[in-house]
N, C-alpha and C positions, 0 to 999 in steps of 0.2 A: 608542630603539624599542619599541612595542609586540610584542607576541608574539602568537601564534593555534596551538595545539594541537589536537587531537581526541583525544578519549575516548569508550571505549564500553560499554555493557553487555553480559556475553560473550556473550549468545543473539545479537550482532549482530556478533560480531568478524571473521567472515571477510568480509562484505560492508564492515566498517567500513576493515578495511586496506587494501583495494581503492582503497576513495575516498579515504583519506588517502593514498595511495601517487600516488592521479592528483594529488591538490593539490600533493603534497609537503610533506606535512606530517606531523610525527611523531604514532604513536598509542597510547595506552597503553590498556590493560583495565580497568574499574574490577572491584575485588574484591567477591565479594557470598558472605558465609558465615551461614549459618543455625543460631540456637541451638536447643536440643531444647525449646524450647516454640514454635519458629516466626518467634518474631521475626530481622531481618536486621542483621545487620552491615554497612555501606559503606565501604568504603576507596577512595580515587580520589588518583589521581597529582599531583604538584604542578601547579597549574592557572596556563595562559598565561592575559595578558590578557583576550584571546578566546578559550572552551573551546568545543568544538563539541562536542555531546553527541547520541551516535550511539544509539539505542532503537527496534527494530523493536516493537511494540507489540500484537504478539498475545500471547494468554495475560496481561491485562497488570496483574490486579492486584497481586503483586509486584514487576513493574516499576515501577511508577506510585510506590511507596514509596521503591524503592532509586534514584528521580529525584529526589524528593522529599529524601533524606538527602545523593545526590550535589549538590544545586542547596546546600545548607547548605554541605557542607564546599569547595567548589569558589568560595563568595563569600569564606566565611571567609578563605580562605586566599588572596585577593585577587583573583578573577577579577572583571573590570569587565565581563564580558557575556558571558552564555552564550545559545548557537543547539543548540535542540533540533532535530537532525535526525531524524523520525519518518517513515519511508516509508509505515509503514501506521498511522493514529493510529485508536487505539482511540475505544468509546463515542459514534461519531457517529452511529450510525443511531438512534438514540434521541433522536430532534429534536423529539417534542411527548408530551404526557402522552395516551396511547392509550384508556388508562381511569384512573378518579379511583381519587388517591394514589398512581399514578406517577411516577416521579422523572421527571424531564427528564436524563440524562447526558450527552446534550449538553452543555448549560447548563452542567452540574456542573463538567465538565471543562475546557469553558472557560476557568471561574473561578479552577481548583486551576493550572492549567498558566501564565498570565498571570503568577500570583504567583511562582513560580519563574525564568521564563527571558526573554530583550527579543526572542527573534523565533523562530519555528517555521515550519520548513518541511517538507511533507510532500509524500505521491504521491496523486492521485485520492482525495482524501478524500470519503466518502459525505455529502453534503450536500443533500439530497434536498428539504427547505423550507426549509434557509438561504440565500441571498442568495450569498453568497460566505466564504469563510473567516476574512475579517478581521471579521464579524459574529459570530464564534464566538471570536475572540481580542481584545477591543474593545484601546484603548492599548498592544498590541504590535505588532509586526512581524509578518506572518504570509503564506505562499504556501502554494497550492495547485497541485502542481505536474500536466502531465499523461505518465501512460508511454506513451502512442501513438505520440508518435516514436520513443523505443524498442522498442516490439513492434512498430513497422511497417519499424523498421531490420532486426530480426530476419528476419522473415517476410519480406522482397524479399530477404535475403542466401540466404536460405534455399532461397528460390523460389516463386510460389505459382501456382496456375493461376488463369489471368484468367476461369475462369466461376465460382470460387468467390463463394459469396453472403455476405455478411456477415450475420450474426445475431445481433438484441439477445433475450436470452427474456423479457423485460420491458421494460416501458415507461422504469424506469429508468435501462436500461443504452442507451437512445436516444443521448447524448452520444458515450458511446465510440465505439461503432459507425460512426455518421456519421462523427467526426472520421476513426478509421481506415480508414473504405473509402472514406474522399477520399484518403488518404494512397497508398492501395495500387491507387487504379483501379477498384475494384469497387463492383457492385448491393449494395445494401443492405437489410433489411426486419425490423419488430423484432416481436415476439410478443405477443398480447393473452393477458394471465396472469389466471386468476382463481384464487384461494387459498380454499381449504376449512378452513386448520388448518396448522400449523407445516411439516407434512412431507405435506401434501395440495395439490395445486395442477394448475389444470388449465390447457392450453397450446392456441393456435388461431393460424393465421397467416392473414392475408385475402387473401393472392394466392398458395394452393400449387402453382400453375403457375409461379411464380417460382424454387419450389425441386426441382421435379422436373426426375432429370437431369441435378443438379447439383453439384458439391460442397458443403457447407455449415461454415464457423466460425465457431461461437459467441464473441462477445465481452464480457464480464462486468468490473465491478471487483472484486467481494466474492465468492468461493465457500466458506460455510462447512457449512452443512449436505449443500448440493450435491442436492437435491433438484428444483427449479428446471432446472437443467441436464439432470438425469437425462432429466426428463419431455419436455423440449425437443427432446434425441435421438430419445427413441422416436418422438417425431410426427414430426421430420424423417425419420427412416428409414422410416415408413409411408409418408408423402408420396411419396416416391420419391426422396430427396437419396441421391446416388452415397460419400460420405464424411462424418462429422463431425469435424468436430478442436474443441477449443476452447481459449481463450488466454484468461487473466485476469490481473488485476494483481495482487490479493492473494488468496492458496491458503490458505486459515484453516481446511480440513475436515482429517481425520486422511488419514497417508499410508496406509493401508487401504482409502480408499475409490475411490481408483485401479484397485480391481479390478471394483469395482461400475460405476464409469464406461464400461469396456469392454464390462460386461453391456448395460447402455444403450445399447450404440453409438457412444460415444465413442472415434476410433480413437485418439488423442491429448491432451492437456492439457498445454499450458507454464503457467508462470506466472513471473512475474518476482520477480527477489530481495527484494520488499519486507520480507519475513519469510521467515525459514529454511524450505525445502520440499522433500521427493524431487522436485519437478515444477518447482523451479524452470532458465530455461533462459533469461531475457532479464535483463540486468542494468542497472541504472540506474545505474551508478555518474558517469556521463557528463552524464546528467541533473542527478543529485543538484550535481555539481561546477559547471555551468555557473550555478547560482542561488546558490554559495557564492565563484564569483569574486571577486564586490566584496568581502568580508569581507577577503581576502589584499590587495586595491588597496591599504590603510593599514598595514597589520599584517605582520610579518614571523614565522615560524614559529622558536620556541629554537634549532633546527637551524644557521639562517642567522646566528644573531646568538654565538654561541658561539664 
């Protein structure tokens, strides 16, 4: 009988253990040791026939090397199938060469990961100009899951004012905003953004009267520098929004920036646990478990076969 188990990079251990418990699978932490010159030694647990690798790929460079080495050890140890669960998938935003000589990181990442694993499962990957996740990883299985069902369930459970307007801070956020607004029965709108530099943006809304005197909920996939979110919040408060909250799939900003968000008029900011962060308030274990159930249909965990 084929076996299945989960192994995780240390940074994802908390969420990985919850997911493993949901799937009733054993979970081992991959050991990482750093030599004085910065090189890594990677040690995996004995592999199952199907081994799920859990790796949130924020701060990705060392993690990618760790995945490369872990995949080598697992394949050599007998793993027949490797499934990478990367709730946040790095290097997807650079999907074209904006200036001469620039590398297209999305393309390079696609080529690397397709040589390592047989399937990739991620959440709200940034695919602005790519048709779908399969075009990034040709030749292997790949799924780009939505965090919006989990976010909608969490917001509904906590209670949300029916007068709230769901806000997209820029055009790229429109798919997530539209989806979440429909799930919660809210009106929504998307801002127009003009970028004048990495940290200089201008935000305006086509119909400010829609927002005046009502709470606003900003939705985005990735918050990194936080500039767009803060400018949008200040604009909303100036228009007359009674409160501004934010929810994001991937919180990549430094934890210390929460104070700056508060100063900009953001009452609360919540994120999913796609990457470990102090703002984590929404778990993705059910979303990921649903996608991984088919892996279990023809396999059994080592614990159930002993």
